[in-house]
C-alpha positions, 0 to 999 in steps of 0.5 A: 230520888237519885242524889244530884251530880253524884252528891251524897248525904250527911249520913252517907259521908258520917258512915264513909268517915265512921263518925256520927251525923253530928260530927258532920254538921260540925266540920261543915259548920267549922269550914272543914268540909265544904257542903251543898244546900239541894233545896231542903237537903244538904249534900257533900261532893265525894271530892270534898270528903277526899279532900277532907281525908287527905288533909286529916288522915288520922281522923278516920272515926275521930273526927273533931266533936267526939263523935267516933262512936258513929252515932247518928 
């Protein structure tokens, strides 16, 4: 099934940031990264992911939560 409107999964967002999925969830809960619920799934706009990276350029691989190991 294709992603609506080009939205990406938490797993893909984690891969792009070089962090684990739990880190993505923490960022969403903290309001640092905007996400959308599509039925039962959480999806992230690539635009919002780029905005996060622009605000936190040094966080690539070191996002809050210490999950720089990429564990899922």
